[in-house]
Structures are given as C-alpha cells and as structure tokens.
C-alpha positions, 0 to 999 in steps of 0.5 A: 060269066055275066053274074061273075062280072056283076059280082066283081063290079060290086066288090070293086065298089065296096073296096073303093067306098069310104071307110066310114059312112058310104058317100051319096051316089047317083047311079046312071045308064045312058044310051043313044035311042037311035041304036035301039032300046026305049025311045022316050021317057014314058017308054022307059018307065013302062019297061021298068014297070012304073006308071007314067009320070009328068013330063018337064021340058027345059033347055041346058047350056054349058059354060067355060069357066076359069079353072081353080088353082092347083086342081088335081090331075083330071079334075075340071070346073064346069058350069051350066044353066037350065031354063024352062018356061017359068024357072032358071037355075045355074050350077057350078061343079068340080068333077074328077076321077078320084076322091077329093083330097083331104088337104089343100085348096079343095078340102075347104071348097066354097061355092063361088056362085052369088047369093044362096045356093044349095051344095052337094057332094056325090059320086056319079056311077055310070053303067058302061056295059063293061065289068067296071062302072065308070066313076066320077066324083063331084062337088056342086052348088045350084042357085035358083037364078039364071047364069047372068045373076049367079055367076060372078065376073071372077068365074069368066063364064062364057057360053059354049055356043050350043044348047040341049033340049031336054025332056024329064019324067020321074016316077018311083024314085027313077029319073029319065031324061031325053036330050036332043044334042047338037048335030041331031044326036040324041041321048037318054039317061036313066038315073037314081040316087043312093049310097056308094055301096055294093048293095045299092049298086046291085039294086040299081043293076037289078031294078034298072039295068037288067030290064033295059038291057033286055030291051036292047039298050046299048050303054054309052061310056061317055057322061051326059056332061061330056056329050052335051058340052061337046060343041 
C-alpha cells in the first residue's frame, strides 16, 4: 500500500511538472526532534550514511513587508535576514501555492532589493507523510548585506520581533538545518536540490525520506518559513 502511495505521489508530480524542461526544485522533510528521530545535524548525516560535515551557526530574522499589488490568491511577499559572526545576507521572496502567472505584474517580476542580488525561481516540495507532497512556488533574490542596507524604504520592512538560532551542516549534496524557534520549539529540516520530476522525487524518497522514517521521524506539514515566522 505504501509503495502504491509513493507511486501515486510521483505520478502526481509528473503530471504537475511543466510541459517543457522541469523546473528547479528543493525537496525537504521536516520534523520536531522532541517527537523522535535524529536530534542533530550530525546524527542525520550518520543516518543517511554520510560523513560528518562542517557546521555553521547563524541567526535568522523575518520581516513583514509591503505586499505587491494584484498578488494571486494565496501568494505573499516575505523577507528575512540571516547573520553569522562574519556575514549577513537579506532575502526577499514571493511564495504561493500555484505556478506563477504567465501574464500580469508577476510575469515580469524584478527583485526589489538594493544593489546586486542573486535571483532564483524554484518549487519547494515538502514530504508531509501523506500521499501527496506539499508544494510551494517561489521567486526570490538574496543580497550579501544586512536587511538595513538591502531593503528600500518602499518595502516598509518591519522585523517580526522574534529570531531563530540555526545550525547548518552539509555533506553529499544534503543540507541539514536545526532551528531553535520561539517558545522553546525545535525544528530539523533536511533538504536537497533537484528538478521538479518524478525521477528526482523518487530519488529523494529513497535516499533521504526512507532511512529517516526508519529512525522514527514524524514529518511536519508546515514549512520552515511558516513555523519560524510565527511569533
């Protein structure tokens, strides 16, 4: 039965994928370590048969920003700042539950951050434990400066008033982040990049999801953004 559900989910991904080249995608699974499963990034890597990786610590803050006109239903603009001991970066993102429209204001979207910023468009595909993965479509841009320098006044950026301490470790194309959130909540996310295709989804399921489920991980349905910006 589980195998049939996995195949059904993979078929759904194939049907929803663009007719031309598959879009860039980030596959992820998230859980609360207090409910079971590996407790640290290094434990996750060991569970996946990977060597230990170098750890990075940083702090993430989310901001409210002015919402663009004529956003499709379910879409929202969000902003965040990530800082470490020697680096800061600011990100602006448009995110929603469906592919971006092929006409209108979002069709010719431009990054609103000041100065140079790297842009990307991708599909976030989260393993929820149900037959169907949770999908979110995003366009984002990131500048290698803090929020105060990157965000223009027109964005009306205001910090939400909470922050998350994050520890990241990477190995073998797998990224693991442990987030300590507001109210003593915790979150671990394991992610990897690929294409929005049934083949890459199945590879993620076999390489990442299956061994973690064997170690009693209970997948969460909410995204990292939804959990870490709720304060």
